[in-house]
Every structure is written in structure tokens, then in C-alpha cells.
C-alpha positions as CSV (number, residue, x, y, z in Angstrom):
1,M,5.4,-6.6,30.7
2,N,4.4,-2.8,32.1
3,W,7.2,-1.1,30.9
4,F,7.2,-3.0,27.7
5,T,3.1,-1.7,27.2
6,K,3.5,2.0,28.8
7,T,6.6,1.6,26.2
8,F,4.7,0.7,23.1
9,S,0.9,2.6,24.2
10,S,3.3,5.4,24.4
11,T,4.0,8.3,21.0
12,I,8.0,7.1,20.2
13,G,6.8,3.4,20.7
14,R,3.9,3.9,18.2
15,K,5.9,4.9,16.5
16,I,8.4,2.7,16.7
17,V,5.4,0.5,14.9
18,M,4.6,2.6,12.4
19,S,7.8,2.8,11.4
20,V,8.8,-0.9,11.4
21,T,4.6,-2.1,9.9
22,G,5.1,0.3,7.4
23,L,8.6,-0.3,6.2
24,F,7.2,-4.1,6.2
25,L,4.7,-3.2,3.4
26,C,6.9,-1.0,1.1
27,S,8.6,-4.7,1.0
28,F,5.1,-6.1,0.0
29,L,4.6,-3.4,-2.1
30,V,7.6,-4.3,-4.4
31,V,6.5,-8.4,-4.1
32,H,2.9,-7.5,-5.3
33,L,3.9,-5.5,-8.2
34,L,6.2,-7.2,-9.1
35,G,3.9,-10.2,-9.1
36,N,1.5,-8.4,-11.4
37,L,3.9,-7.0,-13.6
38,T,3.2,-10.8,-14.8
39,L,-0.1,-9.1,-17.0
40,F,2.0,-7.7,-19.0
41,R,2.4,-11.2,-20.8
42,N,1.4,-11.9,-24.0
43,D,0.6,-15.1,-23.1
44,G,-3.2,-15.4,-22.0
45,G,-2.6,-14.6,-18.6
46,E,-0.9,-18.3,-18.1
47,A,1.3,-16.2,-16.0
48,F,-0.7,-14.8,-13.7
49,N,-2.9,-16.9,-13.0
50,L,0.2,-19.3,-12.1
51,Y,1.1,-16.6,-9.9
52,S,-2.5,-15.9,-8.6
53,H,-2.2,-19.8,-6.9
54,F,0.9,-19.6,-5.8
55,M,0.3,-17.1,-3.5
56,A,-3.7,-18.7,-3.0
57,S,-2.2,-22.0,-2.2
58,N,2.0,-21.7,-0.3
59,G,1.7,-22.2,3.3
60,V,4.2,-19.6,3.3
61,I,2.4,-17.8,2.2
62,R,-0.5,-17.9,3.4
63,A,0.6,-17.0,6.9
64,M,2.5,-14.1,6.0
65,E,-1.0,-13.3,4.0
66,I,-1.9,-13.2,8.7
67,V,1.4,-11.2,9.2
68,L,0.8,-8.7,6.3
69,V,-3.0,-8.7,7.9
70,L,-1.5,-7.4,11.0
71,G,0.6,-5.1,9.6
72,F,-2.1,-3.4,8.3
73,L,-3.8,-2.5,11.5
74,F,-0.7,-2.2,13.9
75,H,-0.6,0.1,11.1
76,I,-3.9,2.3,10.5
77,Y,-4.8,2.3,14.2
78,D,-1.4,3.7,15.5
79,A,-1.6,6.5,12.6
80,I,-5.6,6.7,13.8
81,V,-4.0,7.4,17.9
82,L,-1.2,9.8,16.2
83,S,-3.3,11.4,14.3
84,R,-6.1,12.0,17.3
85,R,-2.6,13.2,20.2
86,N,-1.1,15.6,17.5
87,K,-4.5,16.8,16.7
88,G,-4.2,17.4,20.3
89,A,-1.4,18.8,20.7
90,R,-1.1,21.5,18.1
91,P,-2.5,25.0,18.7
92,V,-5.8,25.7,17.1
93,N,-6.1,26.7,13.8
94,Y,-2.0,27.6,14.0
95,A,-1.5,26.6,10.5
96,E,-4.9,27.5,9.0
97,N,-4.5,30.9,10.5
98,H,0.1,30.8,10.0
99,P,0.3,28.8,6.7
100,E,3.4,30.9,6.0
101,Q,4.9,29.1,9.5
102,N,3.7,26.4,7.7
103,T,7.0,25.0,7.1
104,T,6.0,20.5,6.7
105,S,5.3,19.2,3.7
106,W,1.4,19.3,2.0
107,A,1.4,15.3,2.2
108,S,2.7,14.8,6.2
109,R,-0.4,17.5,6.6
110,N,-2.8,15.2,4.9
111,M,-0.9,11.8,5.9
112,G,-5.2,11.3,7.9
113,L,-6.5,12.0,4.3
114,L,-4.3,9.6,2.0
115,G,-4.2,7.4,4.8
116,T,-8.5,7.4,4.2
117,V,-8.2,7.3,0.8
118,I,-6.2,4.4,0.5
119,L,-8.0,2.7,2.5
120,V,-11.5,3.2,1.0
121,F,-8.9,2.0,-1.9
122,L,-8.2,-1.2,-0.4
123,I,-11.2,-1.9,0.7
124,V,-12.5,-2.0,-3.0
125,H,-9.7,-3.9,-4.1
126,L,-9.9,-6.6,-2.2
127,W,-13.5,-7.0,-2.5
128,N,-13.1,-6.8,-6.3
129,F,-9.9,-9.1,-6.7
130,F,-9.3,-11.2,-3.2
131,V,-11.8,-11.9,-2.0
132,P,-12.9,-13.6,-5.1
133,A,-9.8,-15.0,-5.6
134,R,-10.3,-16.3,-2.2
135,F,-14.0,-17.1,-1.2
136,G,-15.4,-17.0,-4.7
137,S,-15.8,-19.1,-7.5
138,L,-13.8,-18.4,-10.9
139,D,-14.3,-19.5,-14.2
140,P,-11.0,-22.6,-14.8
141,V,-8.4,-22.6,-17.5
142,L,-6.3,-24.8,-18.3
143,I,-2.6,-24.6,-18.1
144,E,-0.2,-27.6,-18.8
145,N,-4.0,-29.6,-18.3
146,V,-4.1,-28.5,-14.7
147,E,-7.4,-26.6,-14.3
148,Y,-6.7,-23.3,-12.5
149,D,-8.5,-20.1,-11.2
150,N,-9.2,-17.5,-13.8
151,L,-8.2,-14.2,-11.8
152,Y,-6.4,-13.4,-15.0
153,T,-10.0,-12.5,-16.6
154,S,-11.0,-11.0,-13.8
155,V,-8.5,-8.6,-13.7
156,V,-9.0,-7.5,-17.4
157,E,-13.2,-7.6,-16.8
158,A,-12.4,-4.4,-13.7
159,F,-10.0,-2.9,-16.2
160,K,-12.8,-1.8,-18.6
161,N,-14.9,-0.1,-15.6
162,P,-13.5,3.6,-15.8
163,I,-15.2,3.7,-12.4
164,Y,-12.8,1.2,-10.6
165,V,-9.7,2.7,-13.1
166,L,-10.4,6.3,-11.5
167,I,-10.3,4.8,-8.2
168,Y,-7.6,2.4,-8.5
169,V,-5.5,5.8,-10.4
170,L,-6.3,8.2,-7.5
171,G,-5.5,5.6,-4.8
172,M,-2.0,5.2,-6.6
173,I,-1.4,8.7,-6.5
174,A,-2.8,9.4,-2.6
175,L,0.3,6.0,-1.8
176,A,2.9,8.0,-3.8
177,Y,2.2,11.7,-1.6
178,H,2.1,8.8,1.2
179,L,5.1,7.3,1.0
180,I,7.3,10.0,-0.2
181,H,6.6,11.5,3.5
182,G,6.5,8.1,4.8
183,F,9.7,6.7,3.7
184,Q,11.7,8.8,5.0
185,S,9.9,9.5,8.3
186,A,10.0,6.0,9.4
187,F,13.9,6.2,9.3
188,Q,14.2,9.6,10.7
189,S,11.3,7.9,14.2
190,L,13.5,5.0,14.4
191,G,17.0,7.4,14.6
192,L,18.4,6.5,11.6
193,T,19.6,9.6,10.9
194,H,22.6,10.4,9.7
195,K,23.8,14.0,7.6
196,K,25.7,12.1,5.0
197,Y,22.9,9.6,4.7
198,T,19.9,11.1,5.1
199,P,19.8,12.9,2.0
200,F,20.2,9.5,-0.3
201,I,17.4,8.3,2.0
202,Q,15.2,11.2,1.3
203,I,15.6,10.8,-2.6
204,F,16.0,6.7,-2.6
205,G,12.3,7.1,-1.0
206,F,10.9,9.3,-3.5
207,A,11.7,7.7,-6.4
208,F,11.1,4.1,-4.9
209,S,7.3,6.3,-3.9
210,V,7.2,7.5,-7.3
211,L,7.9,3.9,-9.6
212,I,6.1,1.7,-7.4
213,C,2.7,3.4,-7.4
214,L,3.1,4.3,-10.7
215,G,4.0,0.7,-11.4
216,F,0.9,-0.8,-10.9
217,A,-1.1,2.6,-11.5
218,I,0.3,1.6,-15.6
219,I,-1.5,-1.6,-15.6
220,P,-5.7,-0.4,-15.1
221,L,-4.8,2.1,-17.5
222,Y,-3.0,-0.3,-20.1
223,F,-6.3,-3.0,-20.0
224,F,-8.6,0.6,-20.2
225,F,-7.2,1.7,-23.1
226,T,-6.6,-1.6,-25.0
227,Q,-8.7,-4.4,-24.4
228,Q,-11.7,-1.9,-25.1
């Protein structure tokens, strides 16, 4: 147990935890986006409301939500710890005094800032959708003579607000930059690097980051410009 604690409290151990939780959260993004794309179906929100009901009532999904929350918390906590350690180990004002010698990407140098923007977006997003869906009272809608919570209407109304749409889009831009660096960094931290496969991982990670975040960002923009 002492070996386990020392290993995963070390910088390398925390990077491994960051990598595993980060890749797990990437899989969540794919599932979440696929579900959200039902918003585009021309059925008055029926498919999306059924999807939302399934996510809220299925026992396996509810159990996975706990795992997801723990994944987020571990990821955020390790990010804070590693950021402080890196800041303490970095020469003072090195990047500011010698920017030409700093070969790292903008995203890698600003992962803390990007993570903060994403966290703010996440809190606002959960407050607007998750909390009302799980703990609030949504207007009911009948689908095949069965009553469901009408989360679709809440989504449409929320995306009529330009401030929320702006927060959402900025959150997705920050997430895209965060993923572009984090995706390939996760494989590197796990030791999964090879001169033959690393370029593919980098290209795939870039495409994944852009497409996933673009997919999410299109949703509020679509409803904002079509539902006014």
C-alpha cells in the first residue's frame, strides 16, 4: 500500500492518473455528443427527450455517472498539483525573458488557463441542464402516451440566450486546445510512443479534438440562429 501511495503521488504517477482519466473523459465526450446530435432530428425533441430519460433512469448509466464525476475530480486535482509542481520547478520568468527559447505549444503552456475556462463552462452547463433534469421540475411531454421530462424545450430556450451561447462556444474552443495537447500528451505519459505510430496519434488527436468540439459548438449556434 505504501508503494502504491508513493507511486501515484509522484509526478510520474500523477501524470499516469491524468492520462487515464483524460482518455476516459474523451470517451464520455463521444457518447455525450452522439446523444446531443439527436437535437437535430426534426421530431419536436422526441428523440432527445427519450435519450435524456434513458440517461437519467438507466441503472448502469447512473453508476457510470459516479465514475465520471470521480474521473473529473481526479483529473482536476492532479492538474492543480502538477501545475504547482511544474511552476515550482521552472526557472523564474524563463519563458517571459527568453520566449524564443520556449519550444512548447501555446496550449501546453496554458493548460491551467484552458482548464479553468472549461471548469467555469462545466459549472454553468451543469447548473443549466443537469441540475434541472436530475433535481428540478421540467415541463412534461407525452411521447406515445407516456409522460417524459421535456428537456428539449429547456435546451432550446437556453440557446436563445446570446450570453450562454457565447460561454458555450468559448468553452468548446478552450476544450479543443486542451484536448489537442492533452490527447497526445496522455499517450506519451503512458509510454505509448513510437516513431511509427506517434505521428498518427498526433494527427488523430488533432482531428478528434477539433471535430468533437466543433460538433458541440454547432448545436447552440444552430438553435440561436434558427429559433429566434
